C-alpha positions in Angstrom: 5.5 -19.7 -15.8 2.4 -21.1 -14.0 1.3 -17.8 -12.6 1.4 -16.1 -16.0 -0.6 -18.9 -17.6 -3.3 -18.6 -15.0 -3.5 -14.8 -15.5 -2.2 -13.8 -12.0 0.4 -11.5 -13.5 0.4 -9.2 -16.5 3.9 -9.7 -17.8 7.2 -11.5 -17.1 10.0 -8.8 -17.2 13.6 -9.6 -18.1 15.8 -8.5 -15.2 17.7 -6.0 -17.4 14.4 -4.3 -18.2 13.2 -4.0 -14.5 14.5 -0.6 -13.7 13.2 1.2 -16.9 9.8 -0.5 -16.5 9.5 0.6 -12.8 10.5 4.2 -13.7 7.9 4.3 -16.4 5.2 2.9 -14.2 6.0 5.4 -11.4 6.0 8.3 -13.7 2.6 7.3 -15.0 1.3 7.0 -11.4 2.7 10.4 -10.4 0.9 12.2 -13.2 -2.4 10.3 -12.8 -5.4 12.2 -11.5 -7.7 10.5 -9.0 -11.2 10.5 -10.2 -13.7 10.8 -7.4 -17.3 9.6 -7.9 -20.0 12.2 -7.9 -22.0 12.6 -4.7 -25.4 10.9 -4.9 -26.9 12.6 -1.9 -26.3 15.9 -0.1 -26.5 16.4 3.6 -29.9 16.9 5.1 -30.2 20.2 7.0 -31.2 19.7 10.6 
């Protein structure tokens, strides 16, 4: 696979493994917490 050899994709999944891999990925994304960066500057009172 040309795309895999160039690093465009992470893995080539066998069709029979597609559903379990998608379910695992979606479960991970559902439980993932979004990390917001700390504010560098506050608002200036006017």
